[in-house]
C-alpha positions as semicolon CSV with decimal commas, in nm:
position;residue;x (nm);y (nm);z (nm)
1;M;-0,011;-0,004;-0,012
2;D;0,158;0,322;-0,113
3;Y;-0,023;0,571;0,125
4;A;-0,024;0,368;0,446
5;I;0,181;0,616;0,667
6;L;-0,081;0,904;0,550
7;T;-0,393;0,687;0,600
8;G;-0,245;0,557;0,939
9;C;-0,192;0,894;1,062
10;V;-0,546;0,990;0,959
11;L;-0,713;0,704;1,134
12;V;-0,509;0,762;1,461
13;S;-0,604;1,145;1,454
14;G;-0,979;1,010;1,443
15;V;-0,919;0,772;1,740
16;V;-0,754;1,076;1,933
17;L;-1,080;1,306;1,842
18;A;-1,336;1,044;1,927
19;V;-1,143;0,977;2,277
20;V;-1,076;1,344;2,360
21;A;-1,467;1,429;2,282
22;Q;-1,562;1,144;2,530
23;W;-1,303;1,276;2,779
24;K;-1,417;1,641;2,727
25;G;-1,793;1,565;2,717
26;W;-1,799;1,747;2,362
27;R;-2,142;1,763;2,202
28;P;-2,066;1,821;1,836
29;S;-2,337;1,912;1,603
30;L;-2,459;1,666;1,329
31;A;-2,297;1,907;1,082
32;V;-1,974;1,880;1,236
33;A;-1,992;1,509;1,254
34;L;-2,080;1,479;0,890
35;A;-1,799;1,731;0,779
36;V;-1,546;1,524;0,982
37;G;-1,677;1,204;0,873
38;I;-1,689;1,317;0,488
39;A;-1,373;1,450;0,482
40;I;-1,178;1,154;0,639
41;R;-1,369;0,892;0,419
42;V;-1,330;1,109;0,080
43;L;-0,948;1,167;0,140
44;I;-0,891;0,775;0,210
45;M;-1,111;0,688;-0,067
46;I;-0,924;0,915;-0,329
47;L;-0,587;0,759;-0,192
48;S;-0,691;0,424;-0,211
49;A;-0,809;0,438;-0,561
50;K;-0,479;0,597;-0,649
51;D;-0,283;0,323;-0,486
52;T;-0,087;0,069;-0,681
53;W;-0,258;-0,201;-0,428
54;Q;-0,607;-0,281;-0,454
55;P;-0,770;-0,557;-0,248
56;V;-0,787;-0,903;-0,417
57;D;-1,169;-0,958;-0,378
58;F;-1,240;-0,612;-0,463
59;V;-1,081;-0,628;-0,807
60;N;-1,138;-0,997;-0,874
61;S;-1,488;-1,052;-0,722
62;F;-1,681;-0,732;-0,692
63;K;-1,573;-0,583;-1,023
64;P;-1,667;-0,894;-1,220
65;A;-2,011;-0,896;-1,063
66;G;-2,056;-0,531;-1,159
67;E;-1,937;-0,602;-1,511
68;A;-2,166;-0,904;-1,536
69;I;-2,472;-0,688;-1,469
70;L;-2,341;-0,441;-1,717
71;A;-2,334;-0,741;-1,995
72;H;-2,669;-0,848;-1,882
73;R;-2,524;-1,183;-1,711
74;D;-2,589;-1,324;-1,373
75;P;-2,346;-1,148;-1,108
76;V;-2,325;-1,479;-0,900
77;L;-2,229;-1,720;-1,159
78;E;-2,004;-1,486;-1,366
79;S;-1,796;-1,350;-1,087
80;N;-1,531;-1,618;-1,043
81;G;-1,718;-1,739;-0,744
82;G;-1,657;-1,442;-0,533
83;W;-2,002;-1,317;-0,526
84;H;-2,230;-1,511;-0,302
85;F;-2,505;-1,281;-0,253
86;L;-2,804;-1,143;-0,435
87;P;-2,754;-0,902;-0,693
88;T;-2,878;-0,580;-0,530
89;I;-2,527;-0,407;-0,495
90;P;-2,386;-0,545;-0,817
91;Y;-2,686;-0,351;-0,991
92;V;-2,541;-0,050;-0,825
93;Y;-2,190;-0,125;-0,947
94;G;-2,300;-0,200;-1,316
95;L;-2,473;0,142;-1,311
96;L;-2,167;0,322;-1,203
97;L;-1,946;0,146;-1,444
98;W;-2,202;0,236;-1,722
99;M;-2,139;0,589;-1,602
100;H;-1,773;0,540;-1,685
101;I;-1,667;0,598;-1,331
102;P;-1,345;0,418;-1,280
103;W;-1,371;0,096;-1,094
104;E;-1,124;0,207;-0,814
105;V;-1,366;0,485;-0,727
106;A;-1,710;0,332;-0,824
107;G;-1,645;0,025;-0,613
108;R;-1,585;0,233;-0,317
109;L;-1,849;0,502;-0,368
110;V;-2,124;0,244;-0,274
111;T;-1,959;0,166;0,074
112;V;-1,827;0,521;0,149
113;V;-2,182;0,686;0,082
114;S;-2,341;0,428;0,292
115;D;-2,118;0,497;0,575
116;I;-2,170;0,841;0,567
117;I;-2,536;0,800;0,595
118;L;-2,453;0,564;0,910
119;I;-2,320;0,879;1,091
120;P;-2,653;1,053;1,169
121;L;-2,812;0,700;1,197
122;V;-2,578;0,604;1,482
123;G;-2,687;0,920;1,643
124;K;-3,052;0,833;1,598
125;L;-2,962;0,495;1,734
126;A;-2,805;0,634;2,048
127;G;-3,074;0,903;2,109
128;G;-3,065;1,138;2,389
129;K;-2,818;1,402;2,496
130;D;-2,520;1,194;2,376
131;A;-2,660;1,156;2,012
132;G;-2,421;1,406;1,874
133;L;-2,128;1,282;2,043
134;R;-2,192;0,921;1,929
135;A;-2,258;1,035;1,579
136;F;-1,920;1,232;1,590
137;Q;-1,726;0,925;1,727
138;Y;-1,879;0,678;1,463
139;A;-1,760;0,961;1,195
140;C;-1,402;0,914;1,355
141;S;-1,427;0,537;1,361
142;P;-1,099;0,362;1,192
143;L;-1,245;0,045;1,132
144;A;-1,534;0,189;0,931
145;V;-1,288;0,402;0,721
146;L;-1,075;0,108;0,657
147;V;-1,356;-0,123;0,547
148;A;-1,573;0,137;0,336
149;A;-1,293;0,362;0,194
150;V;-0,986;0,117;0,171
151;H;-1,129;-0,233;0,118
152;G;-1,471;-0,131;-0,027
153;Q;-1,623;-0,428;0,150
154;V;-2,000;-0,408;0,156
155;E;-2,078;-0,414;0,536
156;P;-2,170;-0,033;0,530
157;V;-2,449;-0,136;0,300
158;S;-2,597;-0,398;0,528
159;L;-2,548;-0,164;0,833
160;V;-2,695;0,156;0,687
161;F;-3,022;-0,059;0,609
162;G;-3,008;-0,253;0,927
163;V;-2,947;0,033;1,164
164;A;-3,226;0,225;0,992
165;A;-3,455;-0,074;1,051
166;F;-3,368;-0,031;1,421
167;V;-3,450;0,347;1,432
168;V;-3,774;0,284;1,251
169;A;-3,889;-0,017;1,468
170;R;-3,827;0,193;1,785
171;N;-4,056;0,462;1,647
172;A;-4,330;0,228;1,627
173;R;-4,382;0,223;2,007
174;T;-4,518;0,566;1,985
175;S;-4,684;0,580;1,666
176;R;-4,827;0,397;1,375
177;P;-4,691;0,042;1,485
178;V;-4,793;-0,149;1,171
179;R;-4,660;0,109;0,927
180;N;-4,319;0,151;1,108
181;A;-4,313;-0,237;1,143
182;I;-4,365;-0,273;0,779
183;V;-4,099;-0,031;0,697
184;A;-3,867;-0,161;0,924
185;G;-3,905;-0,502;0,794
186;L;-3,842;-0,377;0,429
187;L;-3,525;-0,207;0,552
188;M;-3,396;-0,518;0,712
189;G;-3,487;-0,694;0,394
190;L;-3,263;-0,476;0,204
191;A;-2,987;-0,530;0,447
192;L;-3,015;-0,885;0,379
193;C;-3,000;-0,839;0,006
194;A;-2,631;-0,687;0,044
195;K;-2,515;-1,013;0,266
196;S;-2,678;-1,278;0,469
197;W;-2,530;-1,199;0,824
198;P;-2,774;-0,934;0,923
199;I;-3,000;-1,224;1,008
200;W;-2,858;-1,160;1,344
201;L;-3,007;-0,818;1,354
202;V;-3,359;-0,941;1,285
203;P;-3,436;-1,049;1,664
204;G;-3,345;-0,713;1,785
205;M;-3,563;-0,541;1,519
206;L;-3,847;-0,756;1,583
207;L;-3,821;-0,698;1,984
208;F;-3,825;-0,311;1,923
209;L;-4,180;-0,361;1,794
210;P;-4,466;-0,316;2,038
211;D;-4,690;-0,615;1,997
212;L;-4,702;-0,953;1,820
213;R;-4,904;-0,810;1,520
214;S;-4,660;-0,565;1,432
215;R;-4,367;-0,837;1,459
216;I;-4,550;-1,086;1,222
217;Y;-4,582;-0,771;0,970
218;A;-4,209;-0,694;1,011
219;F;-4,104;-1,056;0,979
220;F;-4,268;-1,107;0,659
221;A;-4,165;-0,765;0,515
222;T;-3,843;-0,856;0,564
223;G;-3,858;-1,136;0,305
224;V;-3,999;-0,920;0,040
225;A;-3,684;-0,753;-0,088
226;P;-3,478;-1,061;-0,089
227;I;-3,770;-1,267;-0,291
228;F;-3,783;-0,968;-0,511
229;F;-3,429;-0,945;-0,617
230;L;-3,394;-1,325;-0,653
231;I;-3,709;-1,378;-0,866
232;T;-3,642;-1,098;-1,092
233;L;-3,270;-1,211;-1,198
234;P;-3,416;-1,336;-1,525
235;I;-3,515;-0,975;-1,613
236;G;-3,236;-0,766;-1,439
237;A;-2,942;-1,013;-1,493
238;G;-3,054;-1,235;-1,783
239;T;-3,049;-1,524;-1,560
240;S;-3,222;-1,830;-1,717
241;L;-3,463;-2,026;-1,519
242;A;-3,249;-2,322;-1,544
243;Q;-2,989;-2,138;-1,377
244;L;-3,177;-2,025;-1,058
245;P;-3,126;-2,356;-0,880
246;K;-2,741;-2,299;-0,918
247;V;-2,761;-1,930;-0,816
248;I;-2,943;-2,043;-0,497
249;Q;-2,699;-2,326;-0,456
250;T;-2,418;-2,066;-0,474
251;I;-2,568;-1,789;-0,268
252;G;-2,605;-2,054;0,032
253;D;-2,260;-2,230;-0,022
254;V;-1,996;-2,112;0,251
255;R;-1,661;-2,260;0,205
256;P;-1,509;-2,378;0,499
257;I;-1,207;-2,140;0,509
258;I;-1,054;-2,110;0,859
259;G;-0,728;-1,989;1,008
260;E;-0,761;-1,624;0,979
261;W;-0,896;-1,543;1,322
262;G;-0,936;-1,650;1,695
263;W;-0,943;-1,997;1,808
264;T;-0,912;-2,159;1,456
265;A;-0,595;-1,903;1,379
266;L;-0,445;-2,100;1,680
267;A;-0,533;-2,436;1,564
268;T;-0,397;-2,395;1,222
269;G;-0,072;-2,193;1,307
270;G;-0,235;-1,868;1,135
271;N;-0,267;-2,036;0,805
272;W;-0,592;-2,036;0,588
273;T;-0,699;-2,407;0,527
274;L;-1,029;-2,582;0,414
275;D;-1,135;-2,776;0,721
276;A;-1,507;-2,888;0,701
277;D;-1,481;-3,068;1,044
278;L;-1,338;-2,727;1,237
279;A;-1,583;-2,526;1,024
280;R;-1,864;-2,752;1,135
281;Y;-1,790;-2,745;1,497
282;G;-1,756;-2,352;1,479
283;Q;-2,097;-2,329;1,326
284;W;-2,245;-2,535;1,639
285;A;-2,048;-2,311;1,858
286;I;-2,214;-2,022;1,702
287;Y;-2,567;-2,155;1,715
288;G;-2,524;-2,269;2,081
289;T;-2,362;-1,940;2,199
290;L;-2,579;-1,729;2,044
291;L;-2,880;-1,912;2,205
292;V;-2,721;-1,878;2,554
293;V;-2,674;-1,493;2,479
294;G;-3,025;-1,449;2,344
295;F;-3,149;-1,598;2,670
296;L;-2,927;-1,393;2,910
297;W;-3,016;-1,060;2,731
298;R;-3,385;-1,161;2,672
299;R;-3,496;-0,853;2,889
300;A;-3,221;-0,608;2,787
301;D;-3,264;-0,322;2,537
302;P;-3,268;-0,454;2,201
303;I;-2,977;-0,271;2,089
304;D;-2,773;-0,410;2,386
305;L;-2,898;-0,760;2,304
306;T;-2,769;-0,716;1,946
307;T;-2,439;-0,575;2,047
308;A;-2,406;-0,898;2,284
309;L;-2,493;-1,138;2,000
310;L;-2,254;-0,972;1,739
311;L;-1,977;-0,971;1,998
312;A;-2,040;-1,313;2,096
313;F;-2,034;-1,417;1,715
314;M;-1,693;-1,261;1,673
315;V;-1,544;-1,451;1,974
316;V;-1,662;-1,807;1,860
317;T;-1,683;-1,783;1,490
318;P;-1,420;-2,053;1,298
319;R;-1,404;-1,795;1,011
320;L;-1,362;-1,412;0,992
321;G;-1,259;-1,156;0,747
322;A;-1,131;-0,806;0,913
323;Q;-1,469;-0,641;0,771
324;Y;-1,672;-0,848;0,980
325;L;-1,549;-0,672;1,297
326;M;-1,765;-0,383;1,171
327;W;-2,076;-0,543;1,231
328;F;-2,084;-0,440;1,601
329;M;-1,960;-0,099;1,560
330;P;-2,257;0,111;1,532
331;F;-2,445;-0,047;1,808
332;L;-2,150;-0,044;2,043
333;V;-2,055;0,316;1,946
334;A;-2,431;0,408;2,004
335;R;-2,438;0,251;2,347
336;P;-2,088;0,218;2,469
337;T;-2,014;-0,008;2,759
338;R;-1,718;0,016;2,988
339;F;-1,485;-0,167;2,759
340;A;-1,633;-0,041;2,450
341;W;-1,340;0,159;2,322
342;P;-1,048;-0,087;2,404
343;A;-1,264;-0,322;2,195
344;I;-1,291;-0,070;1,918
345;I;-0,939;0,029;1,933
346;G;-0,828;-0,315;1,962
347;A;-1,005;-0,438;1,664
348;S;-0,926;-0,158;1,448
349;T;-0,543;-0,194;1,537
350;W;-0,559;-0,556;1,433
351;A;-0,743;-0,483;1,109
352;A;-0,507;-0,198;1,030
353;V;-0,205;-0,417;1,043
354;G;-0,362;-0,631;0,786
355;Y;-0,482;-0,336;0,549
356;L;-0,167;-0,116;0,604
357;Y;0,141;-0,310;0,707
358;L;0,093;-0,656;0,550
359;T;0,020;-0,502;0,213
360;Q;0,368;-0,378;0,196
361;Y;0,514;-0,713;0,106
362;N;0,498;-0,952;-0,181
363;D;0,337;-1,280;-0,148
364;E;0,610;-1,482;0,018
365;R;0,688;-1,217;0,266
366;W;0,304;-1,160;0,322
367;W;0,246;-1,526;0,407
368;Y;0,528;-1,520;0,669
369;L;0,389;-1,218;0,843
370;H;0,028;-1,326;0,820
371;S;0,058;-1,633;1,067
372;P;0,155;-1,419;1,348
373;W;-0,090;-1,155;1,289
374;A;-0,378;-1,405;1,245
375;M;-0,289;-1,593;1,556
376;S;-0,248;-1,227;1,735
377;S;-0,626;-1,201;1,710
378;A;-0,663;-1,448;2,000
379;V;-0,569;-1,158;2,211
380;L;-0,889;-0,965;2,128
381;L;-1,120;-1,233;2,234
382;P;-1,117;-1,161;2,604
383;I;-1,158;-0,781;2,532
384;L;-1,469;-0,858;2,296
385;V;-1,603;-1,054;2,572
386;A;-1,525;-0,799;2,829
387;A;-1,701;-0,505;2,602
388;M;-2,026;-0,706;2,596
389;P;-2,294;-0,515;2,778
390;W;-2,299;-0,742;3,092
391;G;-2,462;-0,458;3,312
392;A;-2,771;-0,419;3,071
393;R;-2,899;-0,782;3,075
394;R;-3,216;-0,654;3,230
395;D;-3,326;-0,294;3,105
396;D;-3,606;-0,147;3,352
397;G;-3,738;0,044;3,038
398;F;-3,774;-0,286;2,823
399;S;-3,909;-0,634;2,860
400;L;-4,071;-0,893;2,649
401;A;-4,371;-0,834;2,877
402;S;-4,360;-0,449;2,854
403;S;-4,212;-0,386;2,512
404;S;-4,496;-0,142;2,440
405;Q;-4,322;0,108;2,674
406;V;-4,107;0,381;2,516
407;P;-3,751;0,316;2,604
408;R;-3,560;0,568;2,835
409;P;-3,280;0,736;2,618
410;Q;-2,982;0,541;2,772
411;V;-2,674;0,534;2,611
412;G;-2,480;0,290;2,839
413;V;-2,192;0,329;3,046
414;S;-1,927;0,584;2,923
415;A;-1,584;0,450;2,842
């Protein structure tokens, strides 16, 4: 990476601003938060677009998906096996390429714009007097900048719709419950159109709704967008009806690649490998752990429940890319726990080493450095556990029995 030092300085400056804002009790306006967030993301996007190094999947998987749409071909089957999701984002890629925007900018424009929209949404999610502070802190979030502006990974797209669904669902407690429930479900469905992992956000969204009727509406509305983009593939992407079963199989297929993170990195010595057994044990660990977490936080505020689920997922998952660590960021920033910022800084530092330092080396040296970097992720696991909202397992303003009550504007324990 050609601009690693400059990028790193910008990210460190962002962290300092976020921590000082907490320490000094700043309450920046939304305009200030947006100005800072836009400036940081646009600068890093420009530097990344000019860089001689480009992420492998950004070039070899995402770009072919957009080019496939431009040629009216199926993006799942024509992207070298790199696109395992619905064609929603490739449609946007195709449009930007049709406008002759260079891919190095076009591919990141989707994620950078989404991440900028997340800034006010995080403030809305936090609510109360600290809304401006939380929006500003997210604007300075180093991991969000790395994922959106350097890697061009699509997590910000899923999150912008997922967080918006939470905000709309919470509004259903005070007015138009059915209408807000339907809108929240539609937004969550769009989050699932970008990637499949937002399925873990659905419980929190449903629990924000005031009654069983509105939850049923939201649940079925969540399926509208994914079904629409799947059945319209023959029209939008030229997919033949005979190809649809193969597309569905490819979307549902997750290769058992392990060794990048956590306990599987320790098991493999930090080397990527295909191990169906360890991957299967990891999947069982995810399901079992999230069931336990869901039970323990069943009476918590839905934001705290979601934060706990996502952090627990990171601890036990057998496979992870650095971009996965962004899943919990908006929720943890909006309602920080005592160890929120150690977790945010730790995860961002680990990811930054991968994005900014390892990319300085060729294949042989990269593989040599990758092993200790991957195994070092195990240090983060207890920090992520500590950052879970342990003190919020029961929120007096929310319970399954009284979810129609309007929640108090709590923002958690400050870091």
